[in-house]
N, C-alpha and C positions, 0 to 999 in steps of 0.2 A: 506447494506453498509459494505464495508471491509476497515479497517484502519490498516496500518502497521506502526510500530515505532521501533526505535533503530535498532538492528541487523536484524530484520525481513525485513527491506527494501532491504536487500541483496537478498531476494527471487525474486526480479524483474530482477536480472541478469540472462540472459539466459545461461550464461557460468558458473554458480555457481557450486562449487564442494560440493555436499551434503556429510555430514558425512557418514561413512561406515554403511550400513544397513538402511539408511534413503532415502526417495524419494527426487527428485529435485522438489522443490515447484513451480518453474517457470511454469512447465507444468500444475500444478493444477490451478495456477492463470490464465494461458492462457485459461482455460476452463470456467472461470467465466461467459462470455457472454452466454454460454449455459443455465445458471441459471438466466438469465435476470439481471445480475450484469454488469453494463456498465462502472463503475468508481471505481477505487481504490484510497484511500487517503493515503498519507504518512504524518504522524504526525512529524513535525520538532520541535525542541526546539524553543523557541521564539527568539533565537539568529539569526540575519539576515544572518550570514554566514552559519548556518545550513540549512536554507531555500534555499539559493543559491546552496549549495552543493547537496542537494537532487534534485533540478531542473536540474542540469547538469548530475546527475547520472541516473535518471529515464528517461524512454521513454515510448511512448504509445505502447501497445501490440494490435495487430489487434482486433478491436471491443471493446477495453478496454482502457479508458482514465486514465491516472495517474495524480493525482493532489496533490501537496504539500500544506498542511494546517498548520496553527499555532494552538496553544493550544486554543486560543480564538474562532477560527472557529470550532474546534472540539467540544467545549462546546455548540455552537449554533446547530450543527448537532445532538448531543445527545439530546438536549432539544426538538428538533422537531421530533425525531425518535419515531416510534410506539413501536419497540422492540430493545433492546440492549443486545448483548451477548459479554462477555469478556473472552478470552482464554489466 
């Protein structure tokens, strides 16, 4: 499971301008289906406007669904996960 929040959601923009010397993360995210990752979650604040903003900002990448979730849904996913890594 991959969860993006805050500024990391910008990595879903195919036209992002990566900082000098750093890679465009969109290309790496686009490769996730090769690793059997079929969905990326975007963690929105519990503010309804934030959820709406993410829904209009994100789009599906071929073979990879993008789903905006609330903090409550995030807690449910973590509780049911076998492994959780945080970077």
